[in-house]
Biopython code that builds the backbone (N, CA, C, O; Angstrom):
import numpy as np
from Bio.PDB.StructureBuilder import StructureBuilder

atoms = [
    (1, "MET", "N", (256.814, 125.631, 223.037)),
    (1, "MET", "CA", (256.214, 126.830, 223.557)),
    (1, "MET", "C", (257.077, 128.043, 223.206)),
    (1, "MET", "O", (258.295, 127.944, 223.059)),
    (2, "ILE", "N", (256.423, 129.158, 223.081)),
    (2, "ILE", "CA", (257.098, 130.436, 222.864)),
    (2, "ILE", "C", (256.718, 131.343, 224.029)),
    (2, "ILE", "O", (255.591, 131.303, 224.523)),
    (3, "TYR", "N", (257.665, 132.150, 224.452)),
    (3, "TYR", "CA", (257.486, 132.989, 225.631)),
    (3, "TYR", "C", (257.618, 134.461, 225.255)),
    (3, "TYR", "O", (258.438, 134.846, 224.421)),
    (4, "HIS", "N", (256.784, 135.262, 225.898)),
    (4, "HIS", "CA", (256.837, 136.707, 225.685)),
    (4, "HIS", "C", (256.728, 137.388, 227.046)),
    (4, "HIS", "O", (255.807, 137.113, 227.815)),
    (5, "VAL", "N", (257.666, 138.268, 227.333)),
    (5, "VAL", "CA", (257.639, 139.030, 228.585)),
    (5, "VAL", "C", (256.987, 140.378, 228.284)),
    (5, "VAL", "O", (257.354, 141.065, 227.331)),
    (6, "ILE", "N", (256.015, 140.738, 229.114)),
    (6, "ILE", "CA", (255.272, 141.976, 228.891)),
    (6, "ILE", "C", (254.997, 142.633, 230.244)),
    (6, "ILE", "O", (254.735, 141.947, 231.232)),
    (7, "ASP", "N", (255.057, 143.940, 230.280)),
    (7, "ASP", "CA", (254.748, 144.595, 231.553)),
    (7, "ASP", "C", (253.235, 144.584, 231.765)),
    (7, "ASP", "O", (252.459, 144.594, 230.810)),
    (8, "LYS", "N", (252.840, 144.562, 233.022)),
    (8, "LYS", "CA", (251.431, 144.407, 233.386)),
    (8, "LYS", "C", (250.552, 145.518, 232.823)),
    (8, "LYS", "O", (249.436, 145.250, 232.379)),
    (9, "LYS", "N", (251.032, 146.752, 232.832)),
    (9, "LYS", "CA", (250.223, 147.867, 232.328)),
    (9, "LYS", "C", (249.933, 147.709, 230.841)),
    (9, "LYS", "O", (248.807, 147.932, 230.397)),
    (10, "THR", "N", (250.936, 147.329, 230.080)),
    (10, "THR", "CA", (250.738, 147.118, 228.638)),
    (10, "THR", "C", (249.776, 145.967, 228.404)),
    (10, "THR", "O", (248.888, 146.062, 227.557)),
    (11, "TRP", "N", (249.945, 144.875, 229.152)),
    (11, "TRP", "CA", (249.055, 143.728, 229.006)),
    (11, "TRP", "C", (247.612, 144.121, 229.307)),
    (11, "TRP", "O", (246.703, 143.740, 228.569)),
    (12, "ASP", "N", (247.394, 144.866, 230.362)),
    (12, "ASP", "CA", (246.036, 145.270, 230.723)),
    (12, "ASP", "C", (245.364, 146.075, 229.615)),
    (12, "ASP", "O", (244.160, 145.943, 229.393)),
    (13, "LYS", "N", (246.129, 146.900, 228.927)),
    (13, "LYS", "CA", (245.575, 147.688, 227.815)),
    (13, "LYS", "C", (245.305, 146.821, 226.591)),
    (13, "LYS", "O", (244.238, 146.898, 225.981)),
    (14, "GLU", "N", (246.274, 146.006, 226.249)),
    (14, "GLU", "CA", (246.197, 145.264, 224.992)),
    (14, "GLU", "C", (245.220, 144.094, 225.031)),
    (14, "GLU", "O", (244.616, 143.775, 224.007)),
    (15, "LYS", "N", (245.049, 143.455, 226.167)),
    (15, "LYS", "CA", (244.170, 142.271, 226.229)),
    (15, "LYS", "C", (242.718, 142.626, 225.947)),
    (15, "LYS", "O", (241.933, 141.768, 225.542)),
    (16, "GLU", "N", (242.358, 143.888, 226.159)),
    (16, "GLU", "CA", (240.986, 144.313, 225.872)),
    (16, "GLU", "C", (240.651, 144.204, 224.382)),
    (16, "GLU", "O", (239.479, 144.130, 224.014)),
    (17, "ASN", "N", (241.670, 144.194, 223.533)),
    (17, "ASN", "CA", (241.467, 144.053, 222.092)),
    (17, "ASN", "C", (241.523, 142.596, 221.640)),
    (17, "ASN", "O", (241.472, 142.311, 220.444)),
    (18, "ASN", "N", (241.628, 141.677, 222.595)),
    (18, "ASN", "CA", (241.738, 140.239, 222.319)),
    (18, "ASN", "C", (243.000, 139.870, 221.546)),
    (18, "ASN", "O", (243.068, 138.810, 220.924)),
    (19, "SER", "N", (243.992, 140.748, 221.589)),
    (19, "SER", "CA", (245.274, 140.462, 220.954)),
    (19, "SER", "C", (246.348, 141.252, 221.701)),
    (19, "SER", "O", (246.050, 142.101, 222.541)),
    (20, "PHE", "N", (247.591, 140.951, 221.373)),
    (20, "PHE", "CA", (248.655, 141.745, 221.965)),
    (20, "PHE", "C", (249.765, 141.946, 220.949)),
    (20, "PHE", "O", (249.866, 141.221, 219.959)),
    (21, "GLY", "N", (250.583, 142.932, 221.210)),
    (21, "GLY", "CA", (251.722, 143.238, 220.359)),
    (21, "GLY", "C", (251.665, 144.604, 219.717)),
    (21, "GLY", "O", (252.605, 145.011, 219.034)),
    (22, "GLN", "N", (250.557, 145.328, 219.930)),
    (22, "GLN", "CA", (250.404, 146.631, 219.295)),
    (22, "GLN", "C", (251.580, 147.557, 219.593)),
    (22, "GLN", "O", (252.155, 148.151, 218.682)),
    (23, "SER", "N", (251.931, 147.674, 220.864)),
    (23, "SER", "CA", (252.982, 148.623, 221.246)),
    (23, "SER", "C", (254.347, 148.199, 220.701)),
    (23, "SER", "O", (255.129, 149.055, 220.287)),
    (24, "GLU", "N", (254.648, 146.902, 220.693)),
    (24, "GLU", "CA", (255.946, 146.445, 220.178)),
    (24, "GLU", "C", (256.038, 146.602, 218.664)),
    (24, "GLU", "O", (257.076, 147.011, 218.143)),
    (25, "ILE", "N", (254.969, 146.281, 217.965)),
    (25, "ILE", "CA", (254.985, 146.443, 216.507)),
    (25, "ILE", "C", (255.170, 147.920, 216.162)),
    (25, "ILE", "O", (255.924, 148.266, 215.253)),
    (26, "LYS", "N", (254.485, 148.769, 216.887)),
    (26, "LYS", "CA", (254.623, 150.202, 216.642)),
    (26, "LYS", "C", (256.058, 150.671, 216.906)),
    (26, "LYS", "O", (256.595, 151.473, 216.143)),
    (27, "GLN", "N", (256.680, 150.177, 217.978)),
    (27, "GLN", "CA", (258.017, 150.618, 218.357)),
    (27, "GLN", "C", (259.130, 149.927, 217.563)),
    (27, "GLN", "O", (260.071, 150.585, 217.120)),
    (28, "TYR", "N", (259.028, 148.604, 217.381)),
    (28, "TYR", "CA", (260.119, 147.829, 216.788)),
    (28, "TYR", "C", (259.822, 147.261, 215.400)),
    (28, "TYR", "O", (260.738, 146.897, 214.663)),
    (29, "GLY", "N", (258.543, 147.190, 215.053)),
    (29, "GLY", "CA", (258.161, 146.578, 213.783)),
    (29, "GLY", "C", (257.797, 145.113, 213.908)),
    (29, "GLY", "O", (257.356, 144.506, 212.933)),
    (30, "PHE", "N", (257.969, 144.534, 215.079)),
    (30, "PHE", "CA", (257.633, 143.135, 215.314)),
    (30, "PHE", "C", (257.478, 142.911, 216.816)),
    (30, "PHE", "O", (257.790, 143.784, 217.626)),
    (31, "ILE", "N", (256.986, 141.712, 217.173)),
    (31, "ILE", "CA", (256.821, 141.324, 218.572)),
    (31, "ILE", "C", (257.988, 140.421, 218.950)),
    (31, "ILE", "O", (258.189, 139.366, 218.348)),
    (32, "HIS", "N", (258.750, 140.842, 219.945)),
    (32, "HIS", "CA", (259.856, 140.030, 220.460)),
    (32, "HIS", "C", (259.296, 138.831, 221.214)),
    (32, "HIS", "O", (258.338, 138.962, 221.975)),
    (33, "SER", "N", (259.879, 137.691, 221.006)),
    (33, "SER", "CA", (259.525, 136.483, 221.753)),
    (33, "SER", "C", (260.769, 135.616, 221.852)),
    (33, "SER", "O", (261.809, 135.939, 221.278)),
    (34, "SER", "N", (260.658, 134.511, 222.583)),
    (34, "SER", "CA", (261.809, 133.618, 222.680)),
    (34, "SER", "C", (261.357, 132.208, 223.008)),
    (34, "SER", "O", (260.235, 131.984, 223.463)),
    (35, "ASN", "N", (262.250, 131.265, 222.768)),
    (35, "ASN", "CA", (262.019, 129.920, 223.255)),
    (35, "ASN", "C", (262.486, 129.902, 224.709)),
    (35, "ASN", "O", (262.958, 130.920, 225.215)),
    (36, "LEU", "N", (262.363, 128.772, 225.380)),
    (36, "LEU", "CA", (262.711, 128.711, 226.798)),
    (36, "LEU", "C", (264.184, 129.040, 227.045)),
    (36, "LEU", "O", (264.505, 129.804, 227.955)),
    (37, "LYS", "N", (265.066, 128.474, 226.251)),
    (37, "LYS", "CA", (266.493, 128.736, 226.406)),
    (37, "LYS", "C", (266.797, 130.224, 226.197)),
    (37, "LYS", "O", (267.569, 130.816, 226.951)),
    (38, "GLY", "N", (266.191, 130.817, 225.181)),
    (38, "GLY", "CA", (266.391, 132.237, 224.906)),
    (38, "GLY", "C", (265.841, 133.121, 226.004)),
    (38, "GLY", "O", (266.408, 134.171, 226.307)),
    (39, "LEU", "N", (264.732, 132.698, 226.603)),
    (39, "LEU", "CA", (264.146, 133.481, 227.690)),
    (39, "LEU", "C", (265.102, 133.584, 228.864)),
    (39, "LEU", "O", (265.264, 134.656, 229.448)),
    (40, "TYR", "N", (265.729, 132.481, 229.207)),
    (40, "TYR", "CA", (266.682, 132.521, 230.324)),
    (40, "TYR", "C", (267.893, 133.395, 230.008)),
    (40, "TYR", "O", (268.539, 133.907, 230.923)),
    (41, "LYS", "N", (268.207, 133.571, 228.728)),
    (41, "LYS", "CA", (269.337, 134.413, 228.362)),
    (41, "LYS", "C", (269.020, 135.907, 228.473)),
    (41, "LYS", "O", (269.924, 136.718, 228.677)),
    (42, "ILE", "N", (267.749, 136.272, 228.340)),
    (42, "ILE", "CA", (267.390, 137.701, 228.370)),
    (42, "ILE", "C", (266.656, 138.125, 229.640)),
    (42, "ILE", "O", (266.409, 139.315, 229.840)),
    (43, "ILE", "N", (266.314, 137.190, 230.480)),
    (43, "ILE", "CA", (265.436, 137.459, 231.614)),
    (43, "ILE", "C", (266.003, 138.454, 232.619)),
    (43, "ILE", "O", (265.248, 139.143, 233.305)),
    (44, "ASP", "N", (267.317, 138.531, 232.710)),
    (44, "ASP", "CA", (267.906, 139.457, 233.681)),
    (44, "ASP", "C", (267.627, 140.922, 233.345)),
    (44, "ASP", "O", (267.801, 141.793, 234.198)),
    (45, "ARG", "N", (267.201, 141.202, 232.122)),
    (45, "ARG", "CA", (266.804, 142.570, 231.750)),
    (45, "ARG", "C", (265.593, 143.051, 232.549)),
    (45, "ARG", "O", (265.393, 144.253, 232.725)),
    (46, "PHE", "N", (264.803, 142.118, 233.022)),
    (46, "PHE", "CA", (263.533, 142.442, 233.656)),
    (46, "PHE", "C", (263.535, 142.270, 235.166)),
    (46, "PHE", "O", (262.598, 142.716, 235.828)),
    (47, "THR", "N", (264.547, 141.643, 235.727)),
    (47, "THR", "CA", (264.492, 141.281, 237.137)),
    (47, "THR", "C", (264.572, 142.459, 238.097)),
    (47, "THR", "O", (264.191, 142.322, 239.260)),
    (48, "ALA", "N", (265.053, 143.607, 237.647)),
    (48, "ALA", "CA", (265.096, 144.771, 238.541)),
    (48, "ALA", "C", (263.687, 145.204, 238.933)),
    (48, "ALA", "O", (263.472, 145.717, 240.031)),
    (49, "GLU", "N", (262.735, 144.998, 238.039)),
    (49, "GLU", "CA", (261.338, 145.360, 238.308)),
    (49, "GLU", "C", (260.454, 144.126, 238.131)),
    (49, "GLU", "O", (259.406, 144.182, 237.488)),
    (50, "ILE", "N", (260.886, 143.039, 238.702)),
    (50, "ILE", "CA", (260.257, 141.737, 238.495)),
    (50, "ILE", "C", (258.740, 141.749, 238.752)),
    (50, "ILE", "O", (257.990, 141.053, 238.069)),
    (51, "GLU", "N", (258.304, 142.524, 239.715)),
    (51, "GLU", "CA", (256.883, 142.528, 240.063)),
    (51, "GLU", "C", (256.013, 143.193, 238.996)),
    (51, "GLU", "O", (254.789, 143.076, 239.044)),
    (52, "ASN", "N", (256.623, 143.886, 238.036)),
    (52, "ASN", "CA", (255.860, 144.593, 236.999)),
    (52, "ASN", "C", (255.691, 143.798, 235.704)),
    (52, "ASN", "O", (255.103, 144.302, 234.748)),
    (53, "TYR", "N", (256.201, 142.560, 235.660)),
    (53, "TYR", "CA", (256.201, 141.811, 234.400)),
    (53, "TYR", "C", (255.469, 140.481, 234.495)),
    (53, "TYR", "O", (255.416, 139.831, 235.539)),
    (54, "LEU", "N", (254.906, 140.111, 233.341)),
    (54, "LEU", "CA", (254.244, 138.825, 233.168)),
    (54, "LEU", "C", (254.968, 138.042, 232.086)),
    (54, "LEU", "O", (255.619, 138.621, 231.217)),
    (55, "VAL", "N", (254.850, 136.728, 232.146)),
    (55, "VAL", "CA", (255.330, 135.871, 231.072)),
    (55, "VAL", "C", (254.097, 135.262, 230.410)),
    (55, "VAL", "O", (253.305, 134.573, 231.053)),
    (56, "LEU", "N", (253.951, 135.528, 229.108)),
    (56, "LEU", "CA", (252.881, 134.921, 228.331)),
    (56, "LEU", "C", (253.457, 133.667, 227.692)),
    (56, "LEU", "O", (254.472, 133.734, 227.000)),
    (57, "ILE", "N", (252.825, 132.543, 227.915)),
    (57, "ILE", "CA", (253.275, 131.289, 227.328)),
    (57, "ILE", "C", (252.326, 130.989, 226.177)),
    (57, "ILE", "O", (251.122, 130.813, 226.365)),
    (58, "ILE", "N", (252.902, 130.936, 224.981)),
    (58, "ILE", "CA", (252.128, 130.890, 223.743)),
    (58, "ILE", "C", (252.268, 129.516, 223.093)),
    (58, "ILE", "O", (253.367, 128.973, 222.977)),
    (59, "ASP", "N", (251.128, 128.967, 222.674)),
    (59, "ASP", "CA", (251.132, 127.709, 221.920)),
    (59, "ASP", "C", (251.433, 128.045, 220.466)),
    (59, "ASP", "O", (250.572, 128.550, 219.746)),
    (60, "GLU", "N", (252.638, 127.767, 220.046)),
    (60, "GLU", "CA", (253.042, 128.142, 218.694)),
    (60, "GLU", "C", (252.493, 127.217, 217.620)),
    (60, "GLU", "O", (252.618, 127.523, 216.434)),
    (61, "SER", "N", (251.886, 126.089, 217.998)),
    (61, "SER", "CA", (251.411, 125.135, 216.994)),
    (61, "SER", "C", (250.378, 125.750, 216.049)),
    (61, "SER", "O", (250.261, 125.322, 214.901)),
    (62, "GLN", "N", (249.643, 126.730, 216.511)),
    (62, "GLN", "CA", (248.658, 127.406, 215.668)),
    (62, "GLN", "C", (249.261, 128.587, 214.906)),
    (62, "GLN", "O", (248.606, 129.182, 214.050)),
    (63, "LEU", "N", (250.507, 128.919, 215.225)),
    (63, "LEU", "CA", (251.127, 130.123, 214.658)),
    (63, "LEU", "C", (252.380, 129.829, 213.845)),
    (63, "LEU", "O", (253.096, 130.759, 213.473)),
    (64, "ILE", "N", (252.660, 128.576, 213.564)),
    (64, "ILE", "CA", (253.906, 128.171, 212.910)),
    (64, "ILE", "C", (254.173, 129.005, 211.653)),
    (64, "ILE", "O", (255.303, 129.442, 211.434)),
    (65, "ASP", "N", (253.171, 129.223, 210.849)),
    (65, "ASP", "CA", (253.386, 129.949, 209.594)),
    (65, "ASP", "C", (253.584, 131.450, 209.793)),
    (65, "ASP", "O", (253.902, 132.158, 208.838)),
    (66, "ARG", "N", (253.404, 131.940, 211.001)),
    (66, "ARG", "CA", (253.565, 133.369, 211.287)),
    (66, "ARG", "C", (254.845, 133.678, 212.060)),
    (66, "ARG", "O", (255.152, 134.846, 212.300)),
    (67, "ILE", "N", (255.589, 132.653, 212.450)),
    (67, "ILE", "CA", (256.813, 132.852, 213.225)),
    (67, "ILE", "C", (257.987, 133.054, 212.269)),
    (67, "ILE", "O", (258.179, 132.289, 211.324)),
    (68, "VAL", "N", (258.763, 134.098, 212.537)),
    (68, "VAL", "CA", (259.977, 134.343, 211.773)),
    (68, "VAL", "C", (261.137, 134.237, 212.762)),
    (68, "VAL", "O", (261.241, 135.030, 213.697)),
    (69, "TYR", "N", (262.004, 133.252, 212.546)),
    (69, "TYR", "CA", (263.163, 133.097, 213.428)),
    (69, "TYR", "C", (264.294, 133.964, 212.890)),
    (69, "TYR", "O", (264.730, 133.814, 211.749)),
    (70, "GLU", "N", (264.758, 134.876, 213.744)),
    (70, "GLU", "CA", (265.794, 135.808, 213.327)),
    (70, "GLU", "C", (266.940, 135.791, 214.327)),
    (70, "GLU", "O", (266.754, 135.523, 215.514)),
    (71, "GLU", "N", (268.120, 136.083, 213.817)),
    (71, "GLU", "CA", (269.317, 136.089, 214.654)),
    (71, "GLU", "C", (269.438, 137.375, 215.445)),
    (71, "GLU", "O", (269.262, 138.470, 214.911)),
    (72, "LYS", "N", (269.734, 137.229, 216.703)),
    (72, "LYS", "CA", (270.140, 138.376, 217.504)),
    (72, "LYS", "C", (271.642, 138.553, 217.313)),
    (72, "LYS", "O", (272.149, 139.665, 217.160)),
    (73, "ASP", "N", (272.317, 137.444, 217.327)),
    (73, "ASP", "CA", (273.720, 137.386, 216.954)),
    (73, "ASP", "C", (273.892, 136.042, 216.240)),
    (73, "ASP", "O", (272.898, 135.363, 215.984)),
    (74, "LYS", "N", (275.055, 135.662, 215.930)),
    (74, "LYS", "CA", (275.249, 134.460, 215.113)),
    (74, "LYS", "C", (274.892, 133.154, 215.816)),
    (74, "LYS", "O", (274.803, 132.109, 215.171)),
    (75, "GLU", "N", (274.685, 133.204, 217.136)),
    (75, "GLU", "CA", (274.406, 131.980, 217.871)),
    (75, "GLU", "C", (272.969, 131.859, 218.361)),
    (75, "GLU", "O", (272.557, 130.780, 218.787)),
    (76, "LYS", "N", (272.207, 132.932, 218.311)),
    (76, "LYS", "CA", (270.878, 132.910, 218.916)),
    (76, "LYS", "C", (269.800, 133.275, 217.905)),
    (76, "LYS", "O", (269.859, 134.326, 217.267)),
    (77, "LEU", "N", (268.822, 132.397, 217.771)),
    (77, "LEU", "CA", (267.648, 132.681, 216.949)),
    (77, "LEU", "C", (266.477, 132.957, 217.869)),
    (77, "LEU", "O", (266.238, 132.217, 218.823)),
    (78, "PHE", "N", (265.750, 134.018, 217.582)),
    (78, "PHE", "CA", (264.588, 134.373, 218.376)),
    (78, "PHE", "C", (263.351, 134.400, 217.487)),
    (78, "PHE", "O", (263.409, 134.899, 216.363)),
    (79, "PRO", "N", (262.221, 133.863, 217.982)),
    (79, "PRO", "CA", (260.980, 133.915, 217.212)),
    (79, "PRO", "C", (260.364, 135.312, 217.292)),
    (79, "PRO", "O", (260.167, 135.855, 218.379)),
    (80, "HIS", "N", (260.071, 135.871, 216.149)),
    (80, "HIS", "CA", (259.435, 137.190, 216.067)),
    (80, "HIS", "C", (258.131, 137.070, 215.298)),
    (80, "HIS", "O", (257.976, 136.214, 214.427)),
    (81, "PHE", "N", (257.206, 137.940, 215.636)),
    (81, "PHE", "CA", (255.908, 138.002, 214.962)),
    (81, "PHE", "C", (255.742, 139.404, 214.391)),
    (81, "PHE", "O", (256.022, 140.394, 215.066)),
    (82, "TYR", "N", (255.286, 139.483, 213.151)),
    (82, "TYR", "CA", (255.110, 140.767, 212.493)),
    (82, "TYR", "C", (253.646, 141.188, 212.429)),
    (82, "TYR", "O", (253.312, 142.180, 211.782)),
    (83, "GLU", "N", (252.787, 140.450, 213.087)),
    (83, "GLU", "CA", (251.382, 140.802, 213.213)),
    (83, "GLU", "C", (250.913, 140.506, 214.634)),
    (83, "GLU", "O", (251.558, 139.756, 215.366)),
    (84, "LEU", "N", (249.814, 141.087, 215.006)),
    (84, "LEU", "CA", (249.279, 140.893, 216.351)),
    (84, "LEU", "C", (249.011, 139.412, 216.614)),
    (84, "LEU", "O", (248.744, 138.641, 215.693)),
    (85, "ILE", "N", (249.089, 139.037, 217.875)),
    (85, "ILE", "CA", (248.810, 137.660, 218.281)),
    (85, "ILE", "C", (247.506, 137.638, 219.062)),
    (85, "ILE", "O", (247.343, 138.363, 220.043)),
    (86, "ASP", "N", (246.597, 136.812, 218.623)),
    (86, "ASP", "CA", (245.309, 136.650, 219.292)),
    (86, "ASP", "C", (245.547, 136.019, 220.662)),
    (86, "ASP", "O", (246.324, 135.072, 220.785)),
    (87, "ILE", "N", (244.886, 136.538, 221.679)),
    (87, "ILE", "CA", (245.122, 136.025, 223.027)),
    (87, "ILE", "C", (244.642, 134.581, 223.210)),
    (87, "ILE", "O", (244.998, 133.940, 224.198)),
    (88, "LYS", "N", (243.852, 134.068, 222.287)),
    (88, "LYS", "CA", (243.425, 132.666, 222.399)),
    (88, "LYS", "C", (244.599, 131.698, 222.261)),
    (88, "LYS", "O", (244.476, 130.526, 222.617)),
    (89, "HIS", "N", (245.738, 132.174, 221.748)),
    (89, "HIS", "CA", (246.918, 131.324, 221.601)),
    (89, "HIS", "C", (247.790, 131.307, 222.852)),
    (89, "HIS", "O", (248.796, 130.599, 222.902)),
    (90, "ILE", "N", (247.409, 132.076, 223.851)),
    (90, "ILE", "CA", (248.144, 132.090, 225.113)),
    (90, "ILE", "C", (247.579, 130.966, 225.988)),
    (90, "ILE", "O", (246.385, 130.932, 226.284)),
    (91, "ILE", "N", (248.453, 130.059, 226.391)),
    (91, "ILE", "CA", (247.965, 128.932, 227.195)),
    (91, "ILE", "C", (248.165, 129.155, 228.686)),
    (91, "ILE", "O", (247.542, 128.488, 229.512)),
    (92, "GLU", "N", (249.044, 130.101, 229.025)),
    (92, "GLU", "CA", (249.260, 130.399, 230.444)),
    (92, "GLU", "C", (249.863, 131.796, 230.571)),
    (92, "GLU", "O", (250.650, 132.238, 229.735)),
    (93, "ILE", "N", (249.468, 132.468, 231.639)),
    (93, "ILE", "CA", (250.035, 133.769, 231.985)),
    (93, "ILE", "C", (250.461, 133.684, 233.439)),
    (93, "ILE", "O", (249.646, 133.418, 234.323)),
    (94, "ILE", "N", (251.740, 133.911, 233.677)),
    (94, "ILE", "CA", (252.234, 133.888, 235.043)),
    (94, "ILE", "C", (253.125, 135.109, 235.272)),
    (94, "ILE", "O", (253.650, 135.701, 234.330)),
    (95, "THR", "N", (253.277, 135.460, 236.513)),
    (95, "THR", "CA", (254.177, 136.577, 236.808)),
    (95, "THR", "C", (255.617, 136.120, 236.558)),
    (95, "THR", "O", (255.926, 134.929, 236.609)),
    (96, "LEU", "N", (256.461, 137.066, 236.295)),
    (96, "LEU", "CA", (257.873, 136.743, 236.101)),
    (96, "LEU", "C", (258.464, 136.116, 237.362)),
    (96, "LEU", "O", (259.288, 135.204, 237.287)),
    (97, "ALA", "N", (258.035, 136.613, 238.513)),
    (97, "ALA", "CA", (258.511, 136.039, 239.779)),
    (97, "ALA", "C", (258.138, 134.566, 239.891)),
    (97, "ALA", "O", (258.964, 133.753, 240.305)),
    (98, "GLU", "N", (256.899, 134.209, 239.527)),
    (98, "GLU", "CA", (256.459, 132.810, 239.566)),
    (98, "GLU", "C", (257.275, 131.974, 238.582)),
    (98, "GLU", "O", (257.691, 130.860, 238.901)),
    (99, "PHE", "N", (257.500, 132.513, 237.395)),
    (99, "PHE", "CA", (258.256, 131.798, 236.378)),
    (99, "PHE", "C", (259.654, 131.460, 236.866)),
    (99, "PHE", "O", (260.141, 130.350, 236.650)),
    (100, "LEU", "N", (260.294, 132.404, 237.518)),
    (100, "LEU", "CA", (261.660, 132.192, 237.994)),
    (100, "LEU", "C", (261.734, 131.167, 239.122)),
    (100, "LEU", "O", (262.801, 130.607, 239.375)),
    (101, "LYS", "N", (260.622, 130.914, 239.798)),
    (101, "LYS", "CA", (260.598, 129.919, 240.869)),
    (101, "LYS", "C", (260.463, 128.501, 240.329)),
    (101, "LYS", "O", (260.753, 127.538, 241.039)),
    (102, "LYS", "N", (260.026, 128.363, 239.076)),
    (102, "LYS", "CA", (259.817, 127.020, 238.484)),
    (102, "LYS", "C", (261.129, 126.326, 238.233)),
    (102, "LYS", "O", (261.145, 125.197, 237.743)),
]
sb = StructureBuilder()
sb.init_structure("model")
sb.init_model(0)
sb.init_chain("A")
sb.init_seg("    ")
for serial, (resi, resn, name, xyz) in enumerate(atoms, 1):
    if name == "N":
        sb.init_residue(resn, " ", resi, " ")
    sb.init_atom(name, np.array(xyz, "f"), 0.0, 1.0, " ", f" {name:<3s}", serial, name[0])
structure = sb.get_structure()
């Protein structure tokens, strides 16, 4: 599985297009994502406003050829997407608070 943290307002706008990532591609050139281990390493960035974020759980099996694993530093590889992701590849959406309780 691949995980993407997104704020609720952005998700509400982007899901209407049946895809997501527009704002991140525009800002960064790609969509930030992570594996489970990587998510736990970056999750504290979002906990101050935990109620404003969702975790999108993405089935990467349909997207393998579109995932680019890139280094954040020499020890961490993060999956990035350079094109929009169709929402049909999202298998679960939960709040960040719910995710942290698992």
